[in-house]
C-alpha positions as CSV (number, residue, x, y, z in Angstrom):
1,M,4.0,-8.2,23.3
2,G,0.3,-8.9,23.1
3,E,-1.2,-9.4,19.7
4,K,-3.8,-6.9,18.6
5,Y,-5.6,-9.0,16.0
6,S,-6.2,-12.7,15.4
7,V,-4.5,-14.5,12.5
8,E,-8.0,-15.3,11.1
9,Q,-8.8,-11.5,10.9
10,L,-5.6,-10.7,8.9
11,V,-4.5,-13.7,6.8
12,R,-5.7,-15.2,3.6
13,V,-3.3,-17.4,1.7
14,A,-3.1,-17.1,-2.1
15,G,-0.9,-18.6,-4.8
16,R,1.7,-16.4,-6.6
17,E,1.9,-16.9,-10.3
18,N,5.2,-18.2,-11.7
19,N,7.2,-17.7,-8.5
20,K,9.3,-20.7,-7.5
21,I,11.2,-18.8,-4.8
22,R,8.0,-18.0,-2.9
23,P,4.9,-19.6,-4.4
24,Y,2.5,-18.2,-1.8
25,L,1.3,-14.8,-0.8
26,Y,-0.5,-13.6,2.4
27,V,-3.4,-11.4,1.4
28,D,-4.8,-9.2,4.1
29,P,-8.5,-8.5,3.9
30,L,-8.2,-5.3,6.0
31,Q,-5.2,-3.7,4.4
32,G,-6.9,-2.4,1.3
33,K,-4.4,-3.5,-1.4
34,H,-5.7,-6.6,-3.2
35,I,-9.2,-7.0,-1.6
36,P,-11.8,-4.2,-1.4
37,V,-12.3,-3.1,2.2
38,R,-14.4,-0.6,4.1
39,P,-12.0,2.3,4.8
40,S,-12.9,2.4,8.5
41,E,-11.4,-1.2,8.9
42,S,-8.1,-0.1,7.4
43,V,-8.0,3.0,9.5
44,K,-8.6,1.0,12.6
45,L,-5.7,-1.3,11.7
46,F,-3.3,1.5,10.9
47,R,-4.3,3.3,14.1
48,T,-3.4,0.2,16.1
49,L,0.0,0.1,14.5
50,A,0.5,3.8,15.1
51,E,-0.4,3.3,18.8
52,M,2.3,0.7,19.1
53,V,4.9,3.1,17.7
54,E,3.7,5.8,20.1
55,N,3.8,3.6,23.1
56,E,7.2,2.0,22.3
57,Y,9.0,5.2,21.5
58,P,7.4,8.0,23.5
59,G,9.0,11.4,23.0
60,E,11.2,10.3,20.1
61,R,11.2,12.1,16.8
62,V,10.4,9.4,14.2
63,L,10.7,9.0,10.5
64,V,8.5,6.2,9.0
65,I,9.6,4.4,5.8
66,G,6.9,2.3,4.2
67,F,7.8,-0.4,1.7
68,A,6.5,-0.3,-1.9
69,E,4.2,-1.2,-3.1
70,T,2.1,-3.2,-0.6
71,A,2.9,-1.1,2.5
72,T,2.8,2.4,1.2
73,A,-0.6,3.1,2.8
74,I,0.5,1.3,6.0
75,G,3.5,3.6,6.4
76,A,1.5,6.7,5.6
77,G,-1.3,5.6,8.0
78,I,1.1,5.0,10.8
79,A,2.7,8.4,10.2
80,A,-0.7,10.0,10.1
81,Y,-2.0,8.6,13.4
82,A,1.2,8.4,15.5
83,E,1.9,11.7,17.3
84,N,5.6,11.1,17.5
85,V,6.1,10.7,13.7
86,R,7.5,13.8,12.1
87,Y,8.4,12.6,8.6
88,C,7.3,9.9,6.2
89,I,8.4,8.4,2.9
90,H,8.0,5.1,1.1
91,T,10.4,3.1,-1.1
92,T,9.7,3.1,-4.8
93,R,10.4,1.5,-8.2
94,E,9.5,4.7,-10.1
95,K,12.3,6.8,-11.7
96,Y,12.7,10.5,-11.4
97,D,15.4,12.6,-13.0
98,D,16.0,14.8,-9.9
99,A,16.1,12.0,-7.4
100,E,19.1,10.6,-5.5
101,Y,18.6,6.9,-4.9
102,L,19.8,4.3,-2.5
103,Y,19.2,0.8,-4.0
104,F,18.6,-2.5,-2.2
105,T,16.9,-5.8,-3.2
106,E,14.0,-8.0,-2.3
107,S,15.0,-11.6,-3.0
108,H,11.5,-13.2,-3.1
109,S,9.8,-10.4,-5.0
110,H,8.5,-10.5,-8.6
111,A,10.3,-7.1,-9.0
112,A,13.4,-7.5,-7.0
113,E,15.1,-4.0,-7.2
114,Q,13.9,-1.5,-4.7
115,S,15.1,2.1,-4.0
116,L,14.8,4.9,-1.5
117,I,14.9,8.5,-2.6
118,I,17.1,10.4,-0.1
119,N,16.7,14.0,-1.3
120,G,16.3,16.1,1.9
121,F,17.6,13.4,4.3
122,E,20.8,15.3,5.2
123,S,18.7,18.1,6.6
124,I,16.6,16.0,9.0
125,I,18.6,12.8,9.7
126,G,20.6,14.4,12.5
127,S,17.4,15.5,14.4
128,T,15.6,12.2,13.9
129,D,15.7,9.8,16.9
130,R,14.6,6.7,15.1
131,I,13.7,5.3,11.6
132,I,10.8,2.9,11.7
133,F,10.2,0.6,8.8
134,A,6.6,-0.3,8.0
135,E,5.6,-3.5,6.3
136,D,2.5,-5.7,5.7
137,E,4.5,-8.8,6.6
138,V,8.1,-9.4,7.9
139,T,9.3,-12.9,7.1
140,T,13.0,-12.9,7.8
141,G,13.8,-9.2,8.1
142,N,16.5,-9.6,5.4
143,T,15.1,-6.9,3.0
144,I,14.9,-4.4,5.9
145,C,18.4,-5.2,7.0
146,K,19.7,-4.6,3.5
147,L,18.2,-1.1,3.6
148,I,19.5,-0.5,7.1
149,N,23.1,-1.4,5.9
150,V,22.8,0.9,2.9
151,L,21.5,3.7,5.1
152,C,24.3,3.3,7.7
153,R,27.0,3.2,5.0
154,H,25.6,6.4,3.3
155,F,25.0,8.3,6.5
156,R,27.9,6.9,8.5
157,R,28.6,10.2,10.3
158,F,25.1,10.0,12.0
159,R,24.1,7.6,14.8
160,L,21.0,5.9,13.3
161,R,18.5,3.9,15.4
162,F,15.8,1.7,13.8
163,G,12.6,-0.2,14.5
164,I,10.2,-2.4,12.6
165,V,6.4,-2.4,12.7
166,S,4.2,-4.7,10.6
167,I,0.8,-6.2,10.3
168,L,2.2,-9.8,10.3
169,N,5.4,-11.2,11.6
170,S,6.5,-14.7,10.7
171,M,10.1,-14.4,11.9
172,T,11.6,-17.0,14.2
173,D,12.0,-16.2,17.8
174,E,15.8,-16.4,17.3
175,R,15.7,-13.9,14.5
176,I,13.5,-11.5,16.5
177,S,16.0,-11.8,19.5
178,E,18.9,-11.3,17.1
179,L,17.5,-8.0,15.8
180,S,16.5,-6.9,19.3
181,A,20.1,-7.4,20.4
182,K,21.0,-4.9,17.7
183,G,18.4,-2.4,19.1
184,I,15.9,-3.2,16.3
185,K,12.6,-4.1,18.0
186,C,9.8,-5.8,16.0
187,L,6.3,-4.6,16.6
188,Y,3.3,-6.3,15.0
189,A,-0.4,-6.8,15.0
190,A,-0.2,-10.7,14.8
191,K,2.4,-13.3,14.9
192,I,2.2,-16.3,12.5
193,P,4.5,-19.3,12.0
194,F,6.9,-19.3,9.1
195,E,5.1,-20.5,6.0
196,Y,1.9,-20.6,7.9
197,N,-0.8,-22.7,6.1
198,T,1.0,-22.4,2.8
199,D,0.1,-26.0,1.8
200,V,-3.5,-24.9,1.3
201,I,-2.6,-23.3,-2.1
202,S,-2.3,-26.8,-3.7
203,K,-5.9,-27.6,-2.7
204,Y,-7.6,-24.9,-4.8
205,T,-8.8,-25.2,-8.4
206,Y,-7.5,-22.1,-10.1
207,C,-9.5,-20.5,-12.9
208,E,-8.5,-18.4,-15.9
209,P,-8.2,-14.7,-15.2
210,H,-9.5,-11.9,-17.4
211,D,-6.1,-11.3,-18.9
212,E,-7.2,-9.5,-22.1
213,S,-8.4,-6.0,-21.7
214,S,-10.1,-3.8,-24.3
215,Q,-10.1,0.0,-24.1
216,D,-12.8,2.3,-22.6
217,S,-12.8,5.7,-21.1
218,A,-14.0,7.2,-17.8
219,D,-17.3,9.1,-17.8
220,M,-15.6,12.0,-16.0
221,S,-12.0,13.1,-15.4
222,V,-10.8,15.7,-12.9
223,S,-7.4,17.1,-12.1
224,L,-6.7,18.4,-8.6
225,S,-3.7,20.5,-7.6
226,G,-1.7,20.5,-4.4
227,Y,0.1,17.2,-5.1
228,M,2.7,15.9,-2.6
229,N,4.8,12.9,-3.6
230,L,5.4,10.5,-0.8
231,R,8.2,8.9,-2.7
232,Y,10.2,11.9,-1.5
233,L,10.8,12.8,2.2
234,T,7.6,14.5,3.4
235,E,6.7,16.3,6.6
236,K,3.8,14.3,8.1
237,H,1.4,17.0,9.0
238,A,1.8,18.7,5.6
239,Y,1.1,15.4,3.8
240,V,-2.0,14.6,5.9
241,R,-3.3,18.1,5.4
242,A,-2.8,17.8,1.6
243,C,-4.6,14.5,1.5
244,Q,-7.5,16.0,3.4
245,E,-7.7,18.9,1.1
246,L,-7.6,16.6,-1.9
247,A,-10.6,14.7,-0.5
248,D,-12.5,18.0,0.1
249,R,-11.9,19.2,-3.5
250,L,-12.7,15.8,-5.1
251,Y,-15.9,15.6,-3.2
252,E,-16.9,19.1,-4.4
253,E,-16.2,18.1,-8.0
254,T,-18.0,14.7,-7.9
255,S,-20.5,14.7,-5.0
256,S,-23.5,14.9,-7.3
257,E,-22.3,11.6,-8.9
258,E,-21.9,9.6,-5.7
259,N,-24.6,10.3,-3.1
260,G,-26.5,7.3,-1.9
261,K,-24.6,4.8,-4.0
262,R,-22.2,1.9,-3.7
263,I,-18.8,3.4,-4.4
264,L,-15.3,2.0,-5.1
265,V,-12.3,4.2,-4.6
266,L,-9.3,2.7,-6.4
267,G,-5.7,3.7,-5.9
268,T,-2.9,2.9,-8.3
269,E,0.1,0.8,-7.5
270,E,2.3,2.7,-4.9
271,F,-0.3,5.5,-4.7
272,M,-2.7,4.2,-2.0
273,F,-3.1,6.4,1.0
274,P,-4.8,9.4,-0.7
275,A,-7.4,6.9,-2.1
276,M,-8.0,5.5,1.3
277,M,-8.4,9.0,2.8
278,Y,-11.0,9.9,0.1
279,A,-12.9,6.7,0.7
280,K,-12.9,7.4,4.5
281,F,-14.1,10.9,3.7
282,L,-17.0,9.6,1.7
283,S,-17.9,7.0,4.3
284,D,-17.9,9.6,7.1
285,R,-20.3,11.8,5.1
286,R,-22.8,8.9,5.2
287,K,-24.2,9.9,1.8
288,C,-23.1,6.6,0.3
289,S,-24.7,3.3,1.3
290,E,-21.4,1.5,0.9
291,V,-17.8,2.7,0.3
292,Y,-14.8,0.4,-0.4
293,F,-11.3,1.0,-1.5
294,H,-8.3,-1.0,-2.7
295,A,-5.6,-0.6,-5.4
296,T,-4.0,-1.9,-8.6
297,T,-0.8,-3.9,-8.1
298,R,2.2,-5.3,-9.8
299,S,1.7,-8.7,-8.0
300,P,0.6,-11.5,-10.3
301,I,-1.6,-13.8,-8.2
302,M,-3.7,-16.8,-9.2
303,V,-7.5,-16.6,-8.8
304,S,-10.0,-19.2,-7.8
305,R,-13.8,-19.5,-7.3
306,D,-13.3,-22.1,-4.6
307,E,-14.8,-21.3,-1.2
308,G,-12.2,-19.7,1.2
309,Y,-9.9,-18.4,-1.5
310,P,-9.4,-14.6,-1.3
311,L,-9.2,-13.6,-4.9
312,Y,-12.0,-14.6,-7.4
313,S,-11.2,-12.4,-10.4
314,R,-8.2,-10.7,-12.0
315,Y,-7.7,-8.2,-14.8
316,K,-4.3,-7.8,-16.3
317,I,-3.7,-4.4,-17.8
318,N,-1.0,-1.9,-18.7
319,S,0.2,0.3,-15.9
320,M,-1.1,3.8,-15.9
321,Y,2.5,4.9,-15.2
322,E,4.4,3.2,-18.0
323,T,3.4,1.4,-21.2
324,G,4.7,-2.2,-21.2
325,R,4.6,-2.5,-17.5
326,T,2.0,-5.1,-16.4
327,T,-0.3,-4.4,-13.5
328,F,-3.3,-6.2,-12.1
329,V,-6.6,-5.5,-10.3
330,Y,-8.5,-8.1,-8.3
331,D,-12.0,-8.7,-7.1
332,L,-13.9,-6.0,-9.0
333,S,-17.6,-6.1,-8.9
334,D,-20.6,-4.0,-9.9
335,Y,-20.3,-0.7,-8.2
336,D,-22.6,2.3,-9.0
337,T,-19.5,4.5,-9.2
338,A,-15.8,3.7,-9.4
339,V,-13.4,6.6,-8.6
340,I,-9.8,6.0,-9.8
341,V,-7.5,8.2,-7.6
342,T,-4.0,8.4,-9.1
343,D,-0.8,10.4,-9.5
344,A,-0.1,8.9,-12.9
345,G,0.4,11.6,-15.6
346,A,-2.1,11.9,-18.4
347,G,-1.3,10.1,-21.6
348,K,1.6,8.0,-20.3
349,S,0.1,4.6,-21.4
350,S,-3.0,2.8,-22.4
351,G,-3.5,1.7,-18.8
352,E,-6.1,4.3,-17.9
353,Y,-8.4,3.0,-20.7
354,E,-7.7,-0.6,-20.0
355,L,-8.6,-0.1,-16.3
356,A,-11.8,1.7,-17.3
357,A,-12.6,-1.3,-19.5
358,A,-12.0,-3.7,-16.7
359,L,-14.2,-1.7,-14.3
360,R,-17.0,-1.5,-17.0
361,D,-16.7,-5.3,-17.6
362,A,-17.1,-5.9,-13.9
363,G,-20.4,-4.0,-14.0
364,C,-19.4,-0.5,-12.7
365,K,-22.0,1.9,-14.0
366,K,-20.0,5.2,-13.8
367,I,-16.2,5.7,-13.8
368,I,-14.4,8.8,-12.6
369,T,-10.6,9.4,-13.0
370,A,-9.1,11.8,-10.5
371,R,-5.5,12.9,-10.9
372,W,-3.6,14.6,-8.2
373,T,-1.2,17.0,-9.9
374,R,1.3,19.7,-9.1
């Protein structure tokens, strides 16, 4: 298949902190996870992947599963923009009392255990023609195959068909052919060699991150109803509609704070796509001179001020979802307004105040916390 993007457009190599299994990480400047990006650039990338799914599986009824946490917005974006996708969900590391989980592992990850909530699957799996797994990068396909095996065992009375779509693919040709022979085709925006350019991480001088956070508070907090949790099986059109309504209501609540300014919209960990949708909404309104979005993350990555390195600053904070869970935010700068868009419940940890302190320390003048609630 023809590649849709150049490697230079999609790949920046960074060093993972304290990870001997895989000491490098590919950071995508267009994805909107670690690096702030204009939302139109992410939407363009996700539309490209969605078009691949449409063209490869015309007329099929598709379920998209994105992988937490990096590819949650990718999966939702593909679902949003591909006409043949009916349902979407992403894997998770969060715990819910009413959830039925299937577990699998990621061998190279800093947080190895993954899970998929399968509530509602029985009612739609028989009328689903194909399950598509969405990732930022597929290296060997082993993690996806582990989930495929778990799904096939659990739903053995159904005939399941699968596919993979990713921004990057660094699998060997032999591995791609092996999966294709099993009916699992790999679609991707760019192909890179295995361990592409990873020796570069030894050439950088790494600097000390901002790993101590004080506490501050947002200047404004809003709660918005209509919440849909993409960690559970979700009908695609309903989810996109809910995200659009969230953007409308959030704009009504905060538009007087944002017009004509440089804005950051920041998602939290697995919760990315609604933040991207709101950033795109603001950008389309053309009342803000610059709009960017990205998200906090569990990934500990080294930072450097050297030319060419993708991440120049890091704040280590408590997660907004759980006290004692470490999370990070990279490449903050001096925005006029920062809008934290989250589904973390109020009062769960000190993370909200530490994130506000990090934003303030980076020079953000006004901070708004927006919670999407039931």
